[in-house]
N, C-alpha and C positions, 0 to 999 in steps of 0.2 A: 897718612898721603890719602888724599882723595882720589876718588876713581876717575877714570875718564869722563864719566857723567855722573852728577849729582842728582838723586833722583829722591825730590821732595813733593812728589804729587801723589804718594800713595799712601800717606800717614803710618808708614811702617815705623817701629823703635829703631834709632839709629845705633843702638847697641847691639852687639850680637849676645846670645845664651851664654851662660857659665860652661866651662869647658867640660864639668860633669853631665851636662844636658847634651852637649855634642858628642860625646863619649857613649852615651846611654844609646843615642841614635845611631852611630856608629856600632855599636856592638850587634844591635838587633838586625843588621844588613845580613847577618850570618842565616836569618830565619827568613827570608824573602819567599822563599817557596812554602812558606806556611801562612794560612790565615791567621789574625790574631787571634787567640782564645777567649773565648768567654770570661773566663775569670779574670785574665790581663783587663778586660775592656769594665769589669766590675769594678776592680781596684780604682783603675782611673775614674770611674765615675764617683767611688767613695771619696777620692782625694778632692773631686769638685766639689763635692756636697760638705764636704767638713771645710774646704775653704770658703764657701758661700753661704756657709751656717743653713743649710736646710737638711732634710730627711734624703738618704740615697735615692728613694722611689721618685723623688721628683725631678732628679736628672735625666736628660735626654741628650746621648752624645752625637754627634752630626760630624761630616768634614767640611767643616767651616759653617759658620754662623749664617752666610748668605743663603746657604742651602736649605738651611733648617727654615730661616724665613719663608723663602719658595715653597717648602712643606706645608708651612701653616696657612698661605693663601690659596692653594691648591685645597687643604683639606679643609677650611673653614670661608673662603673668600666667595666660592661659587654663588652660596645662597643666602649670602648677607652684602648689606652695604659695607664697604672698605673705606675707611677715614684714614688719611694720612696727611701730614705737613706739607709745604711744597715751598723750596725744595727739600729732597731728602735723599737718602740714598739710594741710587739711581738706580740698582740692580732689582731690589724690591720694588720700586714704583715701577718698573716696567713689568713685572710678573703682575702686579695688581690690576696694571692697565688691561694686560692680556687676557686673565684670568677670573678676575671679579666679577659678581652680578653686577656692581656699579662702584665705582670709584671717585670719591670726594677728596677733593685738595685741600686742604686750607692755606692759604698761601701767609706765608712770614714775609714782611714788609720790613725794608732798614727804615731806620736805623736799630729799633729795639728788636727784630725779629723774632717777636713773642708770638707765643701762639693764643689765639682767642680764645679764652674760655668758653664763653657764651656761646661763639661759633660753633665750637666742638661737641658743646652739650646738646644744643641746638639739633645736630644732625642724628642723635641716637633716640629717634622716635619709631624706629623698627629695628629688627636683627642685625646687629652691625659688626665688624670687626676692625678695631681702632690699631693702626701701628705706628707706633710713635719713637723715633730713635732720640734717645735722650743721654749724652748729648747729643744735640742735631749737626749731621753732618751735612752741608759742608761749613754751616754759622758758626758751629763750637758752642752754642747757648743751650743751657738747659730750659725745656719745652714744658716738662712737668715736675711740679713738687707734689709731695704726698698728699696735700689736701684735694689738688684736682684730680689724682690718680682715683683717690676714694671716690671723687664723685663720679667719677667714669664707670667705677667698679659697683658703683650702687645699682646701675642700670643692668637688671638681670638679662634681659636678652643681648646685652653688649659683651664680648670678648675683647680683651685688652693686651695686646703687645706691647713690651718695651725693648727695643733693643740697646742694649747696656754695653756695647763693644767699647766703649769709653770710660766706663763709671770707674776704674781705677782712676782715673786722671781729675774727675770729677767728685768723686768721695760720695756719691748720691747714687743707692740702690734700693731697690724695692723688695728686694728679696724676702726681708722680714713679712711681707705682705701676704706671700704667695700661700702658705698655710690656711690662712683662714679666707681665700679668695679663691674658688676655683675657676675663675674665669680671668685669671691673671697668669701670664707668663713672660720669662725674661730670656731674651736671647743674649748670648756672651760669646766671646772669644778668646784665644789664647794668641790669637796673631799680634796683638797691639802690644799693650804692656809686658807681656812675657817675651817679647823678641823670636816669636815662633813663626812668623807669616808664611813660611816654607811649609810648616809643618800641617798647617788649615787643620786645625782642632776647635770645632766650635760645640756650644753645648747650651740645650734650654736648662731653666730652671721654670717647673710648670707646673700650675694648677690642675685639679683632678679632670676640669672638664677637656682641658689639652693632653692630659696622659691616657685618657680612654681613648683618643684617636691614635696615638701613638703606642700603643699598648702592643702592636705587633711589629713596632720601627727598629729596625736594628741596625748598626753601621759597623761595619768590620773597617776600623780605621788602618791605614798602613801600620806595618811594624815599626818606623821609625818615629811615626808622628805619635804613635802610641806611648812608646817609652821617652821619648822628650817630653813630652806633655807631662809625664809621671814625675820624671826627676824634676821638671821646673817646680811642679806643685809641693815637692820637697823641701824646697829651698825659697821658698816665696821673698825673703828678706832682699834677695840679689834684685829681682822685678822691683820691688818698693823704693831701694835706692836709685835705679834706673828712673822712675816716675818721678821723684825729686827733682833729679838731675834735668830732666824736658820740662817740667812746671816752671824751673827756675831759669831755664833758658827761653822759654815760651815770651815770660815778663820782659826779659831782657831784649827778645827780638822784637816785642812788640813796642816797647820805648824808643828802639832803636829806628823802626819803620816810622814812627809818628815825627820823630825827631827829622827825618828826610821827607816829610810832606805827604804820608799815606795816610787815609783815614782807616784805621785799624779797632775791629771789632772784639770786645771781650769774648775769652772762649775759655770752656772748661776739659778741652781735649788737648790731643797732643800737637795741634796744627790752628792757625790762625787765618782768619778772612780778613782781606784787607781790601781796598778799593784804591787804586792808582789812576792819575790821569795820562801817565806816559803812554805813547801809542805804542801798540804791539808790544806790550812788557813781555807777555808771554814767549811770542816768538824771538824777541831780544834775546831774554835769559836763555832761552833753549840753543840760540847761536853760542853762547859763552858755556854750554855744557850744562846747564841747570835747568830740571823739570819742575813745574811749577803747573798747578791745575787750572786752566781758563775756564772762569764761571760766567762768561759773558751771554751765554742760551740760556742759562737760568737764573741769573739773577740780572745781566744787564753790564753794558761796557765797563770794562776796568776792574771789575771784581775777582780776585785770584784769592784761591786757597794755597797754603805752604805749610808742608811738614814740619815740625820743630826738628831740627837734627844736632849733632854735637856742636859744642863752640866753633870748631874749625868748620863746619860744613855751615853753620849760619853768619859765619865772619866772610863766608865766599859768598853766599848769598847776598850780603848786605851789601859788598863792595861792588857786585854785578848791578843791583838794584841802585845803587847811588849814581853809577855811571850811567845807568838807564835814564833815570830822573833827568839827570844833568845834562844828558844831551837832547831828552825832549825839551827842556826849559831853554837851550840854545837854540834848538829851531823854532820856536814859538817867539822869541827875541826877534829872529831874521826875517820872520814872514811878517 
């Protein structure tokens, strides 16, 4: 049964975590008067290292990947040029705009929304911090491949941060490069694929130049968040099954939107970017209790991002979209 408001604007996993994860968080409530113990944090870091296929020492925990990205900008951005794609994850962009010595935004233009490789490499003539979300939010496009990442990392004065918040959906990760590249760090989260947006557990897979800055960085995660994350990592099969369901629904949603006349862009994440000619589509959907993200300020009129929900959620969205598109066509016919 749908809630009164269908939230498809925040890229959350539509499926709840398994009962064992919920129970682990609930049981930990008995210890809310205590700080999380270092050994419990070390166990979680060890589980994350095993999951990522890296050494325990390369893991940095944090209360959400967005705050870890903020720390990276604060630690390394002041004395460097910060290079990002535009549009990108808005919170990171705002931090970089405020605290970086210089911010360079490389525009992603439709219809490909590709990151100009030569334009990016051309900016690396001085100490730089490159932050790329891969896949990109809000376009859903993979911006970096292994060859392009290697070209960036070959610049010794450049630090590369790749936000892999959606890597479980894209299947591409640079975790295997971190051991040999001290100037590479990956930011990740359990918010998305692991159904733990309410727990806010993020982590870095970091090369040595980043680890040196985080040597004294400690994060006392809330007890429920820590225990839920640890339990979720002990049974990742549940997460992978949900990822498969979402990717299947993503392609169905894409096909249905195209049949309804929308321009839909390929996505490697758990959301779709599309463009519609329907007037005030976001407001019309909101009146129907369906929330999507209006990207008019970032990409131009008509651009919208919608998270992939359950089949029931997606059907409700499609019905509302079809009605809005039909109403738009009728209004145009009468003008």
